[in-house]
N, C-alpha and C positions, 0 to 999 in steps of 0.2 A: 504494500500500500504506500501511497505518497505520504510525505511528512505531515501535510495539513490534515489528512485523514487520520494519521496516527495520533495527532494532537487531539482531534475531536473525540476519537475513541477513548483516549486516556481520560479526558474530562468527564465523559459519560461514565466510565468505570469508577472514578472518584465519587461522582454524585450517587451512584448506585450503592456504594459501600461505606460512605461516611455518613454520619448522622446530620440531619437537618433540623434547624429550629425555624420558627416563622415569626415575622414581625409585621404588624399592621398598624399604620399611622393614620388616624382620622378615617376618612372614607377611601383611602388609597388602596391599591392592590396589595395582596400578600407578598412579602419579600422573603425569599428563602435564604437562610444563613447557614453555611457549612461550618462544622465544628473547627475545621482548619480554614483560615481565610482563603476564599476563592482566588483573590488577586495573587497571593503568595504562591499557591499551587500552580496557577497558570504561568506565572513568571518562571518557575522552576521547570515546567514542561517545555516552554519555549527555549530556555537556556540549554536543556538537555538535548533537544532535537537540533538546535542550531550549532551547538559546540561539540556534538558527538563526532568521534573519529570513525568515519565511514569506511576506512581502510581495514579496520578490525573486523574480519569476517566472522560471522556467527555470534557476535556480541551486539546486543540490542539495548535500547533504552528500557529500563525496568521501573515500574511503578508498583511498590509493595506497601501493603497496609497491614500494620501490626496492631495489637491491642492498645498500645500507648504511643504509636508514632506512625508517620508516613515517610517512606524513603523513595526518592527519585534519583536514579543512577544512570549515567551515560558512560560508555567507554571512551577513553582518551585522556582522562585526568585534566589537570590544569594546562591551558595553552602555554607552550614553552616561551612565548613572547612576554608572558606576565610572570613576574616574580611573586613569591608568596606574600611579601610585605606590601605589594601593590594590589593584592586581590581585593575586589570590591571598589577600587579607586580608578582602575584603568580597565579598558575593554579591548579585546582583540578576538575577532571571530575566526574560528577554524573553517567555517563554511560561509563566506560573505554573501554568496548568491542566495543561499537558503535564508540567511538572516535578513537579506533585503526583501525576500518574499514575505516573511512574517511581518515585516514593517509595512509593506503595502496593504496587507489585510488587517492592519491595525492591532496586531498582537504584540508589537514592540513600540513603545512610546519614544524612548530616547536611548541611544547607544550608551552602554555603561551604567545604566540606572537600575537594572533589574535586581541586583543584590540588595541595594538600598530599599527598594520597594518591598521586597520580601521581608526584610527586617522591620520596616515600618508597619506593615500589615499585621505581623505577629504581635508586635508591641501594642498596637491599638486594640487588638483582641484580648490583651491581657495574658498572652501565652509566651513561653520562653522563646528567645530568638532562635532562628534556624541554625543548625550546625552544618558546617561544610567540611568535607573530607576529600582530599585528592591524592591518589596514588596513580595506578594505571587507569583507574576509574574516577569519576567525579560524582560524589554523592551529597545530596542535601537532605537533611532530616528535619521534619516538622513534628513537634509534640502535639498529640491529640488532646483535646479538651474533655477527656473522659477519665473515669475512675473505675477500675475493675474490682468488684466485690464478689468473691466466690466465682460463680459461673455467669453472673449478671453484670453486664457493662452498663454503667449509669452515666448520664450526662453530668457535667460538673455541678450544675445548679442543683440537681437532685441529690448529689452526694453532699453538698453543703447543707441542704435541709435535713438530711439524715444525721449528720454530725452535730448540727445545732440542736436537734431534738434530744440527742443523747447528752449534750453538754451545752445548755443555754448560755453559759459564760465563756465559751470557747473564744479565743482571740483570733484575729486575722492571721497572725504568725503561725498559730497552731493549725489553722485550717490549711494554710499553704504547705506546711510540712506534711500533713496527713494526705493531702491531695496530690502532692508532688508537683505543684505549680508555683509560680511566683506570687508575692504579696499583691503585685499589680493585677495579676490574674484573679486572685480572690476578690479584690475590690471591684473589678469589672463585673464578675458574676453576681456579687451581692447587689451591685447597682441595678443589674437586669432584674433580679428577684424583687427588689424594692419597687421598680417600675411596674411590675406585675401585681404588686400589692400582696405578696405572699410572705414577706419577712420584714421585720423592723426591729430597731434597737430601742429598748425601753430603759429609761433611767439615765444616770450620769455616765459620762464616757468611760470611766475606769471601773465603776462598781455596778453598772447596769447589766442587762442580759438581752439575748436575742429572743424574739417571739415569732413563731411561725403562725401565719394567719390563714384561716380557711382551708387548711390541708391537714 
């Protein structure tokens, strides 16, 4: 299949297998929100396809979903023209014609800005920054916003409600530690729960407690 079809198939695979939440503002249409930011995933897919070493026979771009992370890998590693200390600051395409194609179909906004957009998207979602590894392959790893309890995989918001019910005085730091996410991530999900009216803090900042409402 051509690279654009591979990109579309990969996006469909991610939407089928990652969890979705929904947001409705006013009378507007329902907005689907992936547990890992869509912008970050799409940037990683474009990078993987555009910077793949197509001379490596039998090695393909891999999109792998695990309980706690998503990994997108392409053969070829870091382009030799870019040193490790310049990664994310400079850009050099291994396949300039393919990169140009993605730009023409509006999948690339600006040369050299993809890594920064991935990082910003994850930070805005309250998730850990993506991890980048480069050997003979280039891999970007995104942390999923889920918590596995036994055999049941829960959304982060649901996990927060469970922990709050068990310990209404639990701190954001303790929540972050138990959920395996950043404090910013905890703040983000608590903000979403408050918007939905299912959780609130009662009493003074230091001596108060969480209260789950209507659930």
